[in-house]
Predicted model as a PDB file, atoms N, CA, C, CB and O in Angstrom, pLDDT in the B-factor column:
MODEL        1                                                                  
ATOM      1  N   MET A   1      -3.132   8.446 -83.913  1.00 52.00           N  
ATOM      2  CA  MET A   1      -3.294   9.871 -84.069  1.00 52.00           C  
ATOM      3  C   MET A   1      -4.181  10.427 -82.975  1.00 52.00           C  
ATOM      4  CB  MET A   1      -3.866  10.197 -85.433  1.00 52.00           C  
ATOM      5  O   MET A   1      -4.897   9.698 -82.288  1.00 52.00           O  
ATOM      6  N   ALA A   2      -4.112  11.717 -82.836  1.00 58.00           N  
ATOM      7  CA  ALA A   2      -4.893  12.400 -81.816  1.00 58.00           C  
ATOM      8  C   ALA A   2      -6.375  12.391 -82.177  1.00 58.00           C  
ATOM      9  CB  ALA A   2      -4.396  13.840 -81.635  1.00 58.00           C  
ATOM     10  O   ALA A   2      -6.757  12.362 -83.347  1.00 58.00           O  
ATOM     11  N   ASP A   3      -7.181  12.417 -81.144  1.00 68.00           N  
ATOM     12  CA  ASP A   3      -8.620  12.558 -81.307  1.00 68.00           C  
ATOM     13  C   ASP A   3      -8.902  13.915 -81.939  1.00 68.00           C  
ATOM     14  CB  ASP A   3      -9.361  12.407 -79.943  1.00 68.00           C  
ATOM     15  O   ASP A   3      -8.171  14.874 -81.692  1.00 68.00           O  
ATOM     16  N   ALA A   4      -9.950  14.008 -82.750  1.00 67.00           N  
ATOM     17  CA  ALA A   4     -10.283  15.262 -83.431  1.00 67.00           C  
ATOM     18  C   ALA A   4     -10.474  16.410 -82.444  1.00 67.00           C  
ATOM     19  CB  ALA A   4     -11.545  15.087 -84.269  1.00 67.00           C  
ATOM     20  O   ALA A   4     -10.221  17.565 -82.787  1.00 67.00           O  
ATOM     21  N   ASN A   5     -10.910  16.114 -81.244  1.00 77.00           N  
ATOM     22  CA  ASN A   5     -11.102  17.154 -80.237  1.00 77.00           C  
ATOM     23  C   ASN A   5      -9.786  17.661 -79.672  1.00 77.00           C  
ATOM     24  CB  ASN A   5     -11.968  16.635 -79.116  1.00 77.00           C  
ATOM     25  O   ASN A   5      -9.757  18.704 -79.018  1.00 77.00           O  
ATOM     26  N   ASP A   6      -8.696  16.943 -79.912  1.00 88.00           N  
ATOM     27  CA  ASP A   6      -7.390  17.323 -79.396  1.00 88.00           C  
ATOM     28  C   ASP A   6      -6.523  17.993 -80.454  1.00 88.00           C  
ATOM     29  CB  ASP A   6      -6.682  16.111 -78.850  1.00 88.00           C  
ATOM     30  O   ASP A   6      -5.321  18.156 -80.244  1.00 88.00           O  
ATOM     31  N   THR A   7      -7.091  18.377 -81.562  1.00 90.00           N  
ATOM     32  CA  THR A   7      -6.296  18.944 -82.647  1.00 90.00           C  
ATOM     33  C   THR A   7      -6.168  20.456 -82.507  1.00 90.00           C  
ATOM     34  CB  THR A   7      -6.917  18.595 -83.998  1.00 90.00           C  
ATOM     35  O   THR A   7      -7.010  21.125 -81.908  1.00 90.00           O  
ATOM     36  N   VAL A   8      -5.082  20.967 -83.083  1.00 93.00           N  
ATOM     37  CA  VAL A   8      -4.791  22.392 -83.082  1.00 93.00           C  
ATOM     38  C   VAL A   8      -4.530  22.801 -84.524  1.00 93.00           C  
ATOM     39  CB  VAL A   8      -3.570  22.735 -82.154  1.00 93.00           C  
ATOM     40  O   VAL A   8      -3.707  22.173 -85.189  1.00 93.00           O  
ATOM     41  N   PRO A   9      -5.199  23.832 -85.030  1.00 93.00           N  
ATOM     42  CA  PRO A   9      -4.928  24.262 -86.398  1.00 93.00           C  
ATOM     43  C   PRO A   9      -3.531  24.873 -86.509  1.00 93.00           C  
ATOM     44  CB  PRO A   9      -5.989  25.274 -86.862  1.00 93.00           C  
ATOM     45  O   PRO A   9      -3.089  25.602 -85.620  1.00 93.00           O  
ATOM     46  N   VAL A  10      -2.841  24.567 -87.611  1.00 93.00           N  
ATOM     47  CA  VAL A  10      -1.483  25.052 -87.834  1.00 93.00           C  
ATOM     48  C   VAL A  10      -1.389  25.587 -89.251  1.00 93.00           C  
ATOM     49  CB  VAL A  10      -0.432  23.929 -87.591  1.00 93.00           C  
ATOM     50  O   VAL A  10      -1.978  25.033 -90.179  1.00 93.00           O  
ATOM     51  N   THR A  11      -0.643  26.667 -89.404  1.00 94.00           N  
ATOM     52  CA  THR A  11      -0.365  27.216 -90.725  1.00 94.00           C  
ATOM     53  C   THR A  11       1.128  27.078 -90.970  1.00 94.00           C  
ATOM     54  CB  THR A  11      -0.831  28.711 -90.843  1.00 94.00           C  
ATOM     55  O   THR A  11       1.936  27.395 -90.097  1.00 94.00           O  
ATOM     56  N   ALA A  12       1.496  26.608 -92.153  1.00 94.00           N  
ATOM     57  CA  ALA A  12       2.909  26.425 -92.480  1.00 94.00           C  
ATOM     58  C   ALA A  12       3.198  27.006 -93.854  1.00 94.00           C  
ATOM     59  CB  ALA A  12       3.299  24.931 -92.434  1.00 94.00           C  
ATOM     60  O   ALA A  12       2.344  26.984 -94.740  1.00 94.00           O  
ATOM     61  N   ASN A  13       4.385  27.518 -94.022  1.00 97.00           N  
ATOM     62  CA  ASN A  13       4.850  27.993 -95.326  1.00 97.00           C  
ATOM     63  C   ASN A  13       5.839  26.978 -95.868  1.00 97.00           C  
ATOM     64  CB  ASN A  13       5.501  29.416 -95.225  1.00 97.00           C  
ATOM     65  O   ASN A  13       6.856  26.690 -95.236  1.00 97.00           O  
ATOM     66  N   LEU A  14       5.539  26.435 -97.043  1.00 97.00           N  
ATOM     67  CA  LEU A  14       6.392  25.441 -97.680  1.00 97.00           C  
ATOM     68  C   LEU A  14       6.889  25.982 -99.007  1.00 97.00           C  
ATOM     69  CB  LEU A  14       5.639  24.109 -97.880  1.00 97.00           C  
ATOM     70  O   LEU A  14       6.201  26.756 -99.673  1.00 97.00           O  
ATOM     71  N   SER A  15       8.082  25.570 -99.384  1.00 97.00           N  
ATOM     72  CA  SER A  15       8.550  25.902-100.730  1.00 97.00           C  
ATOM     73  C   SER A  15       7.635  25.196-101.726  1.00 97.00           C  
ATOM     74  CB  SER A  15      10.058  25.484-100.941  1.00 97.00           C  
ATOM     75  O   SER A  15       6.939  24.242-101.378  1.00 97.00           O  
ATOM     76  N   LYS A  16       7.646  25.665-102.938  1.00 98.00           N  
ATOM     77  CA  LYS A  16       6.827  25.030-103.977  1.00 98.00           C  
ATOM     78  C   LYS A  16       7.209  23.566-104.156  1.00 98.00           C  
ATOM     79  CB  LYS A  16       6.976  25.778-105.311  1.00 98.00           C  
ATOM     80  O   LYS A  16       6.338  22.714-104.328  1.00 98.00           O  
ATOM     81  N   ASP A  17       8.505  23.270-104.116  1.00 98.00           N  
ATOM     82  CA  ASP A  17       8.969  21.885-104.267  1.00 98.00           C  
ATOM     83  C   ASP A  17       8.452  20.991-103.142  1.00 98.00           C  
ATOM     84  CB  ASP A  17      10.499  21.840-104.301  1.00 98.00           C  
ATOM     85  O   ASP A  17       8.007  19.871-103.393  1.00 98.00           O  
ATOM     86  N   LEU A  18       8.508  21.486-101.897  1.00 97.00           N  
ATOM     87  CA  LEU A  18       8.002  20.687-100.784  1.00 97.00           C  
ATOM     88  C   LEU A  18       6.492  20.507-100.868  1.00 97.00           C  
ATOM     89  CB  LEU A  18       8.374  21.334 -99.458  1.00 97.00           C  
ATOM     90  O   LEU A  18       5.973  19.434-100.560  1.00 97.00           O  
ATOM     91  N   PHE A  19       5.794  21.548-101.282  1.00 97.00           N  
ATOM     92  CA  PHE A  19       4.346  21.425-101.425  1.00 97.00           C  
ATOM     93  C   PHE A  19       4.003  20.386-102.485  1.00 97.00           C  
ATOM     94  CB  PHE A  19       3.719  22.783-101.785  1.00 97.00           C  
ATOM     95  O   PHE A  19       3.107  19.566-102.282  1.00 97.00           O  
ATOM     96  N   GLU A  20       4.703  20.413-103.608  1.00 98.00           N  
ATOM     97  CA  GLU A  20       4.460  19.433-104.668  1.00 98.00           C  
ATOM     98  C   GLU A  20       4.768  18.019-104.179  1.00 98.00           C  
ATOM     99  CB  GLU A  20       5.308  19.762-105.911  1.00 98.00           C  
ATOM    100  O   GLU A  20       4.052  17.077-104.516  1.00 98.00           O  
ATOM    101  N   ALA A  21       5.833  17.866-103.383  1.00 98.00           N  
ATOM    102  CA  ALA A  21       6.159  16.556-102.818  1.00 98.00           C  
ATOM    103  C   ALA A  21       5.062  16.096-101.866  1.00 98.00           C  
ATOM    104  CB  ALA A  21       7.514  16.602-102.087  1.00 98.00           C  
ATOM    105  O   ALA A  21       4.704  14.919-101.852  1.00 98.00           O  
ATOM    106  N   LEU A  22       4.532  17.012-101.079  1.00 98.00           N  
ATOM    107  CA  LEU A  22       3.439  16.702-100.153  1.00 98.00           C  
ATOM    108  C   LEU A  22       2.210  16.215-100.912  1.00 98.00           C  
ATOM    109  CB  LEU A  22       3.082  17.935 -99.306  1.00 98.00           C  
ATOM    110  O   LEU A  22       1.620  15.200-100.543  1.00 98.00           O  
ATOM    111  N   VAL A  23       1.826  16.913-101.945  1.00 98.00           N  
ATOM    112  CA  VAL A  23       0.663  16.524-102.754  1.00 98.00           C  
ATOM    113  C   VAL A  23       0.914  15.182-103.437  1.00 98.00           C  
ATOM    114  CB  VAL A  23       0.345  17.610-103.811  1.00 98.00           C  
ATOM    115  O   VAL A  23       0.018  14.340-103.486  1.00 98.00           O  
ATOM    116  N   GLU A  24       2.116  14.973-103.962  1.00 98.00           N  
ATOM    117  CA  GLU A  24       2.457  13.707-104.614  1.00 98.00           C  
ATOM    118  C   GLU A  24       2.336  12.540-103.634  1.00 98.00           C  
ATOM    119  CB  GLU A  24       3.883  13.768-105.194  1.00 98.00           C  
ATOM    120  O   GLU A  24       1.750  11.506-103.955  1.00 98.00           O  
ATOM    121  N   LEU A  25       2.895  12.718-102.436  1.00 98.00           N  
ATOM    122  CA  LEU A  25       2.805  11.660-101.420  1.00 98.00           C  
ATOM    123  C   LEU A  25       1.359  11.374-101.037  1.00 98.00           C  
ATOM    124  CB  LEU A  25       3.603  12.049-100.174  1.00 98.00           C  
ATOM    125  O   LEU A  25       0.963  10.215-100.913  1.00 98.00           O  
ATOM    126  N   ALA A  26       0.578  12.419-100.852  1.00 98.00           N  
ATOM    127  CA  ALA A  26      -0.827  12.244-100.484  1.00 98.00           C  
ATOM    128  C   ALA A  26      -1.573  11.481-101.575  1.00 98.00           C  
ATOM    129  CB  ALA A  26      -1.497  13.611-100.234  1.00 98.00           C  
ATOM    130  O   ALA A  26      -2.327  10.553-101.284  1.00 98.00           O  
ATOM    131  N   ASN A  27      -1.362  11.871-102.823  1.00 98.00           N  
ATOM    132  CA  ASN A  27      -2.029  11.189-103.936  1.00 98.00           C  
ATOM    133  C   ASN A  27      -1.585   9.735-104.044  1.00 98.00           C  
ATOM    134  CB  ASN A  27      -1.748  11.918-105.252  1.00 98.00           C  
ATOM    135  O   ASN A  27      -2.408   8.844-104.255  1.00 98.00           O  
ATOM    136  N   LYS A  28      -0.295   9.499-103.900  1.00 98.00           N  
ATOM    137  CA  LYS A  28       0.249   8.144-103.994  1.00 98.00           C  
ATOM    138  C   LYS A  28      -0.342   7.235-102.912  1.00 98.00           C  
ATOM    139  CB  LYS A  28       1.781   8.176-103.877  1.00 98.00           C  
ATOM    140  O   LYS A  28      -0.629   6.064-103.164  1.00 98.00           O  
ATOM    141  N   ARG A  29      -0.520   7.782-101.715  1.00 97.00           N  
ATOM    142  CA  ARG A  29      -1.029   6.997-100.590  1.00 97.00           C  
ATOM    143  C   ARG A  29      -2.547   7.006-100.487  1.00 97.00           C  
ATOM    144  CB  ARG A  29      -0.444   7.509 -99.310  1.00 97.00           C  
ATOM    145  O   ARG A  29      -3.124   6.224 -99.731  1.00 97.00           O  
ATOM    146  N   GLY A  30      -3.199   7.889-101.244  1.00 98.00           N  
ATOM    147  CA  GLY A  30      -4.659   7.970-101.191  1.00 98.00           C  
ATOM    148  C   GLY A  30      -5.169   8.566 -99.884  1.00 98.00           C  
ATOM    149  O   GLY A  30      -6.232   8.194 -99.388  1.00 98.00           O  
ATOM    150  N   VAL A  31      -4.387   9.503 -99.335  1.00 98.00           N  
ATOM    151  CA  VAL A  31      -4.773  10.167 -98.085  1.00 98.00           C  
ATOM    152  C   VAL A  31      -4.669  11.675 -98.287  1.00 98.00           C  
ATOM    153  CB  VAL A  31      -3.873   9.697 -96.886  1.00 98.00           C  
ATOM    154  O   VAL A  31      -4.243  12.143 -99.344  1.00 98.00           O  
ATOM    155  N   SER A  32      -5.057  12.421 -97.274  1.00 97.00           N  
ATOM    156  CA  SER A  32      -4.969  13.876 -97.350  1.00 97.00           C  
ATOM    157  C   SER A  32      -3.537  14.347 -97.104  1.00 97.00           C  
ATOM    158  CB  SER A  32      -5.924  14.524 -96.338  1.00 97.00           C  
ATOM    159  O   SER A  32      -2.720  13.630 -96.525  1.00 97.00           O  
ATOM    160  N   ALA A  33      -3.256  15.560 -97.553  1.00 96.00           N  
ATOM    161  CA  ALA A  33      -1.963  16.170 -97.270  1.00 96.00           C  
ATOM    162  C   ALA A  33      -1.780  16.316 -95.762  1.00 96.00           C  
ATOM    163  CB  ALA A  33      -1.839  17.543 -97.971  1.00 96.00           C  
ATOM    164  O   ALA A  33      -0.665  16.179 -95.259  1.00 96.00           O  
ATOM    165  N   ASN A  34      -2.842  16.589 -95.054  1.00 96.00           N  
ATOM    166  CA  ASN A  34      -2.788  16.705 -93.601  1.00 96.00           C  
ATOM    167  C   ASN A  34      -2.300  15.398 -92.965  1.00 96.00           C  
ATOM    168  CB  ASN A  34      -4.171  17.084 -93.047  1.00 96.00           C  
ATOM    169  O   ASN A  34      -1.485  15.417 -92.042  1.00 96.00           O  
ATOM    170  N   THR A  35      -2.801  14.276 -93.461  1.00 96.00           N  
ATOM    171  CA  THR A  35      -2.379  12.972 -92.941  1.00 96.00           C  
ATOM    172  C   THR A  35      -0.901  12.738 -93.202  1.00 96.00           C  
ATOM    173  CB  THR A  35      -3.209  11.845 -93.568  1.00 96.00           C  
ATOM    174  O   THR A  35      -0.193  12.228 -92.334  1.00 96.00           O  
ATOM    175  N   VAL A  36      -0.427  13.103 -94.386  1.00 97.00           N  
ATOM    176  CA  VAL A  36       0.997  12.951 -94.703  1.00 97.00           C  
ATOM    177  C   VAL A  36       1.839  13.787 -93.741  1.00 97.00           C  
ATOM    178  CB  VAL A  36       1.281  13.367 -96.171  1.00 97.00           C  
ATOM    179  O   VAL A  36       2.865  13.319 -93.247  1.00 97.00           O  
ATOM    180  N   LEU A  37       1.410  15.019 -93.473  1.00 96.00           N  
ATOM    181  CA  LEU A  37       2.148  15.869 -92.536  1.00 96.00           C  
ATOM    182  C   LEU A  37       2.140  15.288 -91.127  1.00 96.00           C  
ATOM    183  CB  LEU A  37       1.556  17.275 -92.520  1.00 96.00           C  
ATOM    184  O   LEU A  37       3.173  15.281 -90.458  1.00 96.00           O  
ATOM    185  N   GLN A  38       1.001  14.805 -90.674  1.00 96.00           N  
ATOM    186  CA  GLN A  38       0.919  14.199 -89.347  1.00 96.00           C  
ATOM    187  C   GLN A  38       1.835  12.982 -89.246  1.00 96.00           C  
ATOM    188  CB  GLN A  38      -0.528  13.799 -89.030  1.00 96.00           C  
ATOM    189  O   GLN A  38       2.549  12.814 -88.258  1.00 96.00           O  
ATOM    190  N   ASP A  39       1.809  12.142 -90.269  1.00 97.00           N  
ATOM    191  CA  ASP A  39       2.671  10.947 -90.277  1.00 97.00           C  
ATOM    192  C   ASP A  39       4.152  11.335 -90.275  1.00 97.00           C  
ATOM    193  CB  ASP A  39       2.360  10.066 -91.508  1.00 97.00           C  
ATOM    194  O   ASP A  39       4.960  10.710 -89.588  1.00 97.00           O  
ATOM    195  N   ALA A  40       4.503  12.367 -91.044  1.00 97.00           N  
ATOM    196  CA  ALA A  40       5.894  12.803 -91.122  1.00 97.00           C  
ATOM    197  C   ALA A  40       6.378  13.320 -89.771  1.00 97.00           C  
ATOM    198  CB  ALA A  40       6.057  13.888 -92.192  1.00 97.00           C  
ATOM    199  O   ALA A  40       7.499  13.026 -89.358  1.00 97.00           O  
ATOM    200  N   ILE A  41       5.549  14.078 -89.093  1.00 96.00           N  
ATOM    201  CA  ILE A  41       5.926  14.610 -87.784  1.00 96.00           C  
ATOM    202  C   ILE A  41       6.060  13.478 -86.768  1.00 96.00           C  
ATOM    203  CB  ILE A  41       4.889  15.646 -87.300  1.00 96.00           C  
ATOM    204  O   ILE A  41       7.009  13.451 -85.984  1.00 96.00           O  
ATOM    205  N   ALA A  42       5.115  12.553 -86.785  1.00 96.00           N  
ATOM    206  CA  ALA A  42       5.178  11.414 -85.857  1.00 96.00           C  
ATOM    207  C   ALA A  42       6.422  10.573 -86.121  1.00 96.00           C  
ATOM    208  CB  ALA A  42       3.912  10.539 -85.984  1.00 96.00           C  
ATOM    209  O   ALA A  42       7.080  10.134 -85.177  1.00 96.00           O  
ATOM    210  N   ARG A  43       6.751  10.344 -87.385  1.00 95.00           N  
ATOM    211  CA  ARG A  43       7.937   9.556 -87.737  1.00 95.00           C  
ATOM    212  C   ARG A  43       9.202  10.284 -87.306  1.00 95.00           C  
ATOM    213  CB  ARG A  43       7.974   9.274 -89.255  1.00 95.00           C  
ATOM    214  O   ARG A  43      10.110   9.663 -86.754  1.00 95.00           O  
ATOM    215  N   GLU A  44       9.277  11.584 -87.546  1.00 93.00           N  
ATOM    216  CA  GLU A  44      10.430  12.375 -87.147  1.00 93.00           C  
ATOM    217  C   GLU A  44      10.612  12.347 -85.629  1.00 93.00           C  
ATOM    218  CB  GLU A  44      10.281  13.817 -87.638  1.00 93.00           C  
ATOM    219  O   GLU A  44      11.740  12.252 -85.146  1.00 93.00           O  
ATOM    220  N   LYS A  45       9.528  12.427 -84.882  1.00 95.00           N  
ATOM    221  CA  LYS A  45       9.595  12.370 -83.419  1.00 95.00           C  
ATOM    222  C   LYS A  45      10.140  11.019 -82.975  1.00 95.00           C  
ATOM    223  CB  LYS A  45       8.201  12.621 -82.794  1.00 95.00           C  
ATOM    224  O   LYS A  45      11.012  10.951 -82.108  1.00 95.00           O  
ATOM    225  N   TYR A  46       9.629   9.947 -83.565  1.00 95.00           N  
ATOM    226  CA  TYR A  46      10.095   8.600 -83.224  1.00 95.00           C  
ATOM    227  C   TYR A  46      11.595   8.456 -83.501  1.00 95.00           C  
ATOM    228  CB  TYR A  46       9.303   7.540 -84.017  1.00 95.00           C  
ATOM    229  O   TYR A  46      12.342   7.985 -82.643  1.00 95.00           O  
ATOM    230  N   LEU A  47      12.034   8.861 -84.700  1.00 93.00           N  
ATOM    231  CA  LEU A  47      13.444   8.734 -85.065  1.00 93.00           C  
ATOM    232  C   LEU A  47      14.322   9.598 -84.163  1.00 93.00           C  
ATOM    233  CB  LEU A  47      13.652   9.122 -86.534  1.00 93.00           C  
ATOM    234  O   LEU A  47      15.394   9.162 -83.744  1.00 93.00           O  
ATOM    235  N   SER A  48      13.888  10.790 -83.869  1.00 92.00           N  
ATOM    236  CA  SER A  48      14.633  11.686 -82.998  1.00 92.00           C  
ATOM    237  C   SER A  48      14.780  11.096 -81.598  1.00 92.00           C  
ATOM    238  CB  SER A  48      13.946  13.048 -82.928  1.00 92.00           C  
ATOM    239  O   SER A  48      15.858  11.150 -81.004  1.00 92.00           O  
ATOM    240  N   ASP A  49      13.703  10.538 -81.080  1.00 94.00           N  
ATOM    241  CA  ASP A  49      13.756   9.915 -79.757  1.00 94.00           C  
ATOM    242  C   ASP A  49      14.717   8.734 -79.742  1.00 94.00           C  
ATOM    243  CB  ASP A  49      12.360   9.459 -79.325  1.00 94.00           C  
ATOM    244  O   ASP A  49      15.473   8.565 -78.785  1.00 94.00           O  
ATOM    245  N   ARG A  50      14.698   7.914 -80.794  1.00 93.00           N  
ATOM    246  CA  ARG A  50      15.610   6.766 -80.849  1.00 93.00           C  
ATOM    247  C   ARG A  50      17.060   7.241 -80.909  1.00 93.00           C  
ATOM    248  CB  ARG A  50      15.288   5.872 -82.069  1.00 93.00           C  
ATOM    249  O   ARG A  50      17.922   6.687 -80.226  1.00 93.00           O  
ATOM    250  N   GLU A  51      17.335   8.264 -81.723  1.00 91.00           N  
ATOM    251  CA  GLU A  51      18.697   8.793 -81.808  1.00 91.00           C  
ATOM    252  C   GLU A  51      19.141   9.365 -80.464  1.00 91.00           C  
ATOM    253  CB  GLU A  51      18.788   9.873 -82.902  1.00 91.00           C  
ATOM    254  O   GLU A  51      20.293   9.195 -80.065  1.00 91.00           O  
ATOM    255  N   ASP A  52      18.238  10.038 -79.772  1.00 91.00           N  
ATOM    256  CA  ASP A  52      18.564  10.586 -78.451  1.00 91.00           C  
ATOM    257  C   ASP A  52      18.934   9.474 -77.477  1.00 91.00           C  
ATOM    258  CB  ASP A  52      17.382  11.399 -77.898  1.00 91.00           C  
ATOM    259  O   ASP A  52      19.699   9.694 -76.538  1.00 91.00           O  
ATOM    260  N   ASP A  53      18.393   8.285 -77.701  1.00 93.00           N  
ATOM    261  CA  ASP A  53      18.701   7.123 -76.863  1.00 93.00           C  
ATOM    262  C   ASP A  53      19.950   6.382 -77.338  1.00 93.00           C  
ATOM    263  CB  ASP A  53      17.518   6.168 -76.842  1.00 93.00           C  
ATOM    264  O   ASP A  53      20.301   5.340 -76.785  1.00 93.00           O  
ATOM    265  N   GLY A  54      20.626   6.920 -78.366  1.00 91.00           N  
ATOM    266  CA  GLY A  54      21.867   6.326 -78.846  1.00 91.00           C  
ATOM    267  C   GLY A  54      21.713   5.358 -80.005  1.00 91.00           C  
ATOM    268  O   GLY A  54      22.685   4.713 -80.400  1.00 91.00           O  
ATOM    269  N   ALA A  55      20.518   5.244 -80.557  1.00 93.00           N  
ATOM    270  CA  ALA A  55      20.294   4.320 -81.669  1.00 93.00           C  
ATOM    271  C   ALA A  55      20.805   4.913 -82.982  1.00 93.00           C  
ATOM    272  CB  ALA A  55      18.800   3.975 -81.788  1.00 93.00           C  
ATOM    273  O   ALA A  55      20.916   6.131 -83.128  1.00 93.00           O  
ATOM    274  N   SER A  56      21.112   4.031 -83.930  1.00 92.00           N  
ATOM    275  CA  SER A  56      21.438   4.428 -85.296  1.00 92.00           C  
ATOM    276  C   SER A  56      20.262   4.066 -86.182  1.00 92.00           C  
ATOM    277  CB  SER A  56      22.753   3.745 -85.796  1.00 92.00           C  
ATOM    278  O   SER A  56      19.517   3.128 -85.900  1.00 92.00           O  
ATOM    279  N   ILE A  57      20.110   4.818 -87.250  1.00 93.00           N  
ATOM    280  CA  ILE A  57      19.023   4.562 -88.190  1.00 93.00           C  
ATOM    281  C   ILE A  57      19.634   4.002 -89.462  1.00 93.00           C  
ATOM    282  CB  ILE A  57      18.193   5.858 -88.483  1.00 93.00           C  
ATOM    283  O   ILE A  57      20.475   4.643 -90.092  1.00 93.00           O  
ATOM    284  N   LEU A  58      19.202   2.792 -89.838  1.00 95.00           N  
ATOM    285  CA  LEU A  58      19.731   2.110 -91.012  1.00 95.00           C  
ATOM    286  C   LEU A  58      18.641   1.940 -92.051  1.00 95.00           C  
ATOM    287  CB  LEU A  58      20.326   0.749 -90.632  1.00 95.00           C  
ATOM    288  O   LEU A  58      17.475   1.720 -91.723  1.00 95.00           O  
ATOM    289  N   ILE A  59      19.040   2.044 -93.308  1.00 95.00           N  
ATOM    290  CA  ILE A  59      18.148   1.810 -94.437  1.00 95.00           C  
ATOM    291  C   ILE A  59      18.642   0.554 -95.150  1.00 95.00           C  
ATOM    292  CB  ILE A  59      18.103   3.051 -95.412  1.00 95.00           C  
ATOM    293  O   ILE A  59      19.810   0.473 -95.530  1.00 95.00           O  
ATOM    294  N   GLU A  60      17.756  -0.422 -95.332  1.00 97.00           N  
ATOM    295  CA  GLU A  60      18.127  -1.611 -96.088  1.00 97.00           C  
ATOM    296  C   GLU A  60      17.760  -1.382 -97.549  1.00 97.00           C  
ATOM    297  CB  GLU A  60      17.423  -2.888 -95.523  1.00 97.00           C  
ATOM    298  O   GLU A  60      16.597  -1.154 -97.884  1.00 97.00           O  
ATOM    299  N   GLU A  61      18.764  -1.447 -98.408  1.00 97.00           N  
ATOM    300  CA  GLU A  61      18.560  -1.259 -99.842  1.00 97.00           C  
ATOM    301  C   GLU A  61      17.999  -2.538-100.469  1.00 97.00           C  
ATOM    302  CB  GLU A  61      19.886  -0.856-100.531  1.00 97.00           C  
ATOM    303  O   GLU A  61      17.979  -3.593 -99.835  1.00 97.00           O  
ATOM    304  N   LYS A  62      17.543  -2.432-101.721  1.00 97.00           N  
ATOM    305  CA  LYS A  62      16.996  -3.595-102.425  1.00 97.00           C  
ATOM    306  C   LYS A  62      18.000  -4.739-102.505  1.00 97.00           C  
ATOM    307  CB  LYS A  62      16.559  -3.199-103.827  1.00 97.00           C  
ATOM    308  O   LYS A  62      17.631  -5.913-102.467  1.00 97.00           O  
ATOM    309  N   ASP A  63      19.292  -4.372-102.618  1.00 97.00           N  
ATOM    310  CA  ASP A  63      20.326  -5.409-102.741  1.00 97.00           C  
ATOM    311  C   ASP A  63      20.752  -5.980-101.381  1.00 97.00           C  
ATOM    312  CB  ASP A  63      21.545  -4.839-103.459  1.00 97.00           C  
ATOM    313  O   ASP A  63      21.754  -6.689-101.282  1.00 97.00           O  
ATOM    314  N   LYS A  64      19.981  -5.662-100.345  1.00 97.00           N  
ATOM    315  CA  LYS A  64      20.193  -6.170 -98.978  1.00 97.00           C  
ATOM    316  C   LYS A  64      21.387  -5.539 -98.264  1.00 97.00           C  
ATOM    317  CB  LYS A  64      20.381  -7.663 -99.020  1.00 97.00           C  
ATOM    318  O   LYS A  64      21.762  -5.989 -97.181  1.00 97.00           O  
ATOM    319  N   THR A  65      21.994  -4.496 -98.856  1.00 97.00           N  
ATOM    320  CA  THR A  65      23.032  -3.757 -98.150  1.00 97.00           C  
ATOM    321  C   THR A  65      22.361  -2.727 -97.247  1.00 97.00           C  
ATOM    322  CB  THR A  65      24.019  -3.070 -99.149  1.00 97.00           C  
ATOM    323  O   THR A  65      21.206  -2.356 -97.459  1.00 97.00           O  
ATOM    324  N   PHE A  66      23.102  -2.269 -96.233  1.00 96.00           N  
ATOM    325  CA  PHE A  66      22.577  -1.286 -95.300  1.00 96.00           C  
ATOM    326  C   PHE A  66      23.333   0.020 -95.428  1.00 96.00           C  
ATOM    327  CB  PHE A  66      22.654  -1.807 -93.867  1.00 96.00           C  
ATOM    328  O   PHE A  66      24.548   0.032 -95.631  1.00 96.00           O  
ATOM    329  N   LYS A  67      22.614   1.107 -95.311  1.00 95.00           N  
ATOM    330  CA  LYS A  67      23.194   2.440 -95.294  1.00 95.00           C  
ATOM    331  C   LYS A  67      22.757   3.108 -93.997  1.00 95.00           C  
ATOM    332  CB  LYS A  67      22.758   3.279 -96.552  1.00 95.00           C  
ATOM    333  O   LYS A  67      21.598   3.016 -93.592  1.00 95.00           O  
ATOM    334  N   LYS A  68      23.705   3.781 -93.355  1.00 94.00           N  
ATOM    335  CA  LYS A  68      23.378   4.501 -92.134  1.00 94.00           C  
ATOM    336  C   LYS A  68      22.837   5.879 -92.525  1.00 94.00           C  
ATOM    337  CB  LYS A  68      24.629   4.625 -91.193  1.00 94.00           C  
ATOM    338  O   LYS A  68      23.418   6.568 -93.364  1.00 94.00           O  
ATOM    339  N   LEU A  69      21.744   6.261 -91.920  1.00 89.00           N  
ATOM    340  CA  LEU A  69      21.141   7.556 -92.179  1.00 89.00           C  
ATOM    341  C   LEU A  69      21.763   8.578 -91.245  1.00 89.00           C  
ATOM    342  CB  LEU A  69      19.602   7.504 -92.003  1.00 89.00           C  
ATOM    343  O   LEU A  69      21.675   8.442 -90.025  1.00 89.00           O  
ATOM    344  N   PHE A  70      22.388   9.594 -91.807  1.00 86.00           N  
ATOM    345  CA  PHE A  70      22.973  10.671 -91.013  1.00 86.00           C  
ATOM    346  C   PHE A  70      22.059  11.872 -91.105  1.00 86.00           C  
ATOM    347  CB  PHE A  70      24.413  11.024 -91.496  1.00 86.00           C  
ATOM    348  O   PHE A  70      21.592  12.226 -92.188  1.00 86.00           O  
ATOM    349  N   ARG A  71      21.808  12.490 -89.982  1.00 81.00           N  
ATOM    350  CA  ARG A  71      20.928  13.660 -89.942  1.00 81.00           C  
ATOM    351  C   ARG A  71      21.632  14.807 -89.250  1.00 81.00           C  
ATOM    352  CB  ARG A  71      19.603  13.334 -89.226  1.00 81.00           C  
ATOM    353  O   ARG A  71      22.573  14.598 -88.484  1.00 81.00           O  
ATOM    354  N   LYS A  72      21.180  16.008 -89.517  1.00 76.00           N  
ATOM    355  CA  LYS A  72      21.779  17.194 -88.908  1.00 76.00           C  
ATOM    356  C   LYS A  72      21.640  17.142 -87.407  1.00 76.00           C  
ATOM    357  CB  LYS A  72      21.138  18.470 -89.452  1.00 76.00           C  
ATOM    358  O   LYS A  72      20.595  16.765 -86.875  1.00 76.00           O  
ATOM    359  N   LYS A  73      22.696  17.521 -86.735  1.00 71.00           N  
ATOM    360  CA  LYS A  73      22.682  17.598 -85.269  1.00 71.00           C  
ATOM    361  C   LYS A  73      22.113  18.945 -84.850  1.00 71.00           C  
ATOM    362  CB  LYS A  73      24.112  17.396 -84.677  1.00 71.00           C  
ATOM    363  O   LYS A  73      22.007  19.881 -85.643  1.00 71.00           O  
ATOM    364  N   LYS A  74      21.759  19.002 -83.596  1.00 66.00           N  
ATOM    365  CA  LYS A  74      21.218  20.256 -83.038  1.00 66.00           C  
ATOM    366  C   LYS A  74      22.205  21.377 -83.130  1.00 66.00           C  
ATOM    367  CB  LYS A  74      20.809  20.071 -81.597  1.00 66.00           C  
ATOM    368  O   LYS A  74      21.910  22.495 -82.708  1.00 66.00           O  
TER     369      LYS A  74                                                      
ENDMDL                                                                          
END                                                                             
């Protein structure tokens, strides 16, 4: 993550459902909502960069089967 001196304050409007999901994730992980948002953005950037390079994103299910993750195109 960025050094505290390199941070920029951001304001976001979330639906009630997304806000509740954010709080749930933060509580489950024992971190702040801010940390969950930072992690989500970093993960999205990583996945986007891999897709731009032609990679596919696969999810391995509990039964060891794989599902391809499809995301909205630009």
